[in-house]
C-alpha positions in Angstrom: 72.5 21.5 -70.7 74.6 18.6 -71.4 74.1 16.1 -74.3 73.8 13.2 -71.6 71.0 15.3 -70.0 69.2 15.8 -73.2 69.4 12.1 -74.0 68.3 11.1 -70.5 65.2 13.3 -70.8 64.6 11.8 -74.4 64.6 8.2 -73.1 62.2 9.2 -70.1 59.7 9.8 -72.8 59.7 6.1 -73.8 58.4 5.1 -70.4 54.7 4.9 -69.3 54.4 6.8 -66.2 52.0 4.2 -64.8 53.5 0.9 -65.6 57.3 2.3 -65.7 57.7 0.0 -68.9 58.7 0.9 -72.3 55.4 1.9 -74.0 54.2 -0.5 -76.7 51.3 1.6 -77.9 51.6 5.2 -76.7 48.5 7.0 -76.7 47.8 10.7 -76.1 45.2 11.8 -73.9 43.4 14.8 -75.5 41.9 16.1 -72.3 45.1 16.2 -70.3 47.9 16.3 -73.0 49.6 13.4 -71.4 50.9 10.0 -73.2 50.7 6.6 -71.6 50.8 3.0 -72.7 47.5 2.1 -74.0 46.9 -1.0 -71.9 47.8 0.7 -68.6 45.9 4.0 -69.2 42.7 2.1 -70.5 42.7 0.0 -67.3 43.2 3.2 -65.1 40.3 5.1 -67.0 37.7 2.3 -66.9 38.4 2.0 -63.1 38.8 5.7 -62.1 37.2 7.6 -64.9 40.2 10.1 -64.9 43.8 10.9 -66.0 46.3 9.3 -63.8 48.6 12.2 -63.5 46.1 15.3 -63.8 43.1 13.8 -62.3 41.0 15.3 -65.0 37.8 13.4 -66.1 38.2 11.4 -69.1 37.2 8.3 -71.1 38.8 5.9 -73.5 37.5 7.8 -76.4 39.9 10.7 -75.4 42.9 8.4 -76.2 44.6 8.7 -79.6 47.8 6.9 -80.8 50.7 8.9 -80.5 52.4 8.1 -83.6 55.6 10.2 -83.4 56.4 8.9 -79.9 55.9 5.3 -81.1 58.3 6.0 -84.1 60.8 7.5 -81.8 60.5 4.5 -79.3 61.1 2.0 -82.2 63.9 4.0 -83.5 65.7 4.1 -80.0 65.0 0.4 -79.5 66.8 -0.5 -82.6 69.9 1.5 -81.7 70.1 1.5 -78.1 69.7 -1.1 -75.4 66.9 0.2 -73.5 65.7 -1.5 -70.4 62.2 -2.9 -70.5 61.4 -1.3 -67.0 62.4 2.3 -66.1 65.9 2.4 -64.6 65.4 4.2 -61.4 
């Protein structure tokens, strides 16, 4: 696999699969194992009471801050020009 492909996959981790924006506060859902931006996933869970990707039943108490991803996003934002919205 090429370096460009690895970098692309790494950058994809920075974006919320709900909002398609760079995550400001990434949270890990203990039920599904997926990470989302807190604001987006809390709104989703309050409305649907499930995980947006897996549809597993969950609640806001299942969310924990993903400190490692937050650090990675901060590092990449400092060194790369990441677009705020996901670049399709």
